[in-house]
C-alpha positions in Angstrom: -4.7 9.8 13.4 -6.0 8.2 16.5 -9.0 5.9 16.4 -11.4 4.8 19.1 -14.0 2.0 19.1 -17.5 3.2 20.3 -20.0 1.0 22.0 -23.3 1.0 23.9 -23.9 -1.6 26.6 -27.3 -3.0 27.5 -28.7 -6.3 28.8 -31.0 -8.5 26.6 -33.2 -11.4 27.6 -33.0 -14.8 25.9 -35.2 -13.5 23.1 -32.7 -10.8 22.2 -35.0 -8.0 23.5 -33.3 -5.1 25.3 -34.4 -5.2 28.9 -32.0 -2.9 30.8 -29.5 -0.2 29.8 -28.3 3.3 30.5 -31.8 4.9 30.6 -33.3 2.6 33.3 -30.0 2.7 35.2 -30.0 6.5 35.3 -33.6 6.5 36.4 -32.9 4.1 39.2 -29.9 6.1 40.4 -32.0 9.2 40.4 -34.7 7.5 42.4 -32.1 6.4 44.9 -30.9 10.0 45.1 -34.4 11.7 45.3 -36.3 9.0 47.2 -39.2 9.4 44.8 -40.1 8.0 41.4 -42.1 11.2 40.7 -39.2 13.5 41.6 -36.7 11.4 39.7 -38.9 11.4 36.6 -39.4 15.2 36.8 -35.6 15.8 37.1 -34.9 13.6 34.1 -37.6 15.4 32.0 -39.8 12.3 31.9 -43.5 11.8 32.8 -44.3 9.8 35.9 -46.2 7.3 33.8 -43.3 6.8 31.4 -40.9 6.3 34.4 -43.3 3.9 36.1 -43.5 1.9 32.8 -39.7 1.8 32.5 -39.3 0.3 36.0 -42.3 -2.1 35.5 -40.8 -3.3 32.3 -37.4 -4.0 33.9 -39.1 -5.7 36.9 -41.1 -7.9 34.5 -38.4 -8.9 32.1 -35.6 -9.4 34.7 -37.8 -10.9 37.5 -36.3 -8.4 40.0 -38.4 -6.1 42.2 -36.4 -2.8 41.9 -38.5 -0.5 44.1 -40.3 -0.5 47.4 -43.1 2.1 47.1 -44.8 3.9 50.0 -48.0 5.7 48.9 -49.0 9.0 50.5 -49.2 9.2 54.2 -47.7 11.8 56.6 -44.3 11.7 54.8 -45.9 12.0 51.4 -44.8 8.6 50.1 -41.7 7.8 48.1 -39.7 5.0 46.6 -36.5 3.2 47.7 -34.4 0.7 45.9 -34.8 -2.9 47.1 -31.8 -4.9 48.1 -32.1 -6.9 44.9 -32.3 -3.6 42.9 -29.2 -2.2 44.5 -27.3 -5.5 43.9 -28.4 -5.5 40.2 -27.3 -1.9 39.8 -23.9 -2.6 41.4 -23.4 -5.6 39.0 -24.4 -3.4 36.0 -21.9 -0.7 37.1 -19.2 -3.4 37.4 -19.9 -4.7 33.9 -19.8 -1.1 32.6 -16.6 -0.3 34.4 -14.8 -3.5 33.3 -16.0 -3.1 29.7 -14.9 0.5 29.7 -11.4 -0.5 31.0 -11.1 -3.3 28.4 -12.2 -0.9 25.6 -9.6 1.6 26.7 -6.9 -1.1 26.6 -8.0 -2.1 23.1 -8.0 1.5 22.0 -4.5 2.1 23.2 -3.4 -1.1 21.4 -5.1 0.0 18.2 -3.4 3.4 18.3 0.0 1.9 18.8 -0.2 -0.2 15.6 0.6 1.1 12.2 -1.8 -0.3 9.6 0.2 1.1 6.6 1.9 -1.6 4.5 
């Protein structure tokens, strides 16, 4: 029988409150892809107000401005990730990748061992 540890990765503040994880990450990546908070929310099956609140929460708790927003106008407005937002997302991806690689290593080690006495 093979076994596998399962984990979820998120970032907490110093009060132990979850302030960033897979959901906000996926929303930000979708905004980067679509160029619009509204379009990203729609594609993820989320209301605009919920998506806006998720981003606002992250910005407040992490002290990072994630989005530059352009309202209306000829181009119809849109949202782009800030330099700080891109940098944070890249660091989050690195943490996820390195954690995943380490977990794979541990899984292989666990499955090589025999725990029968």
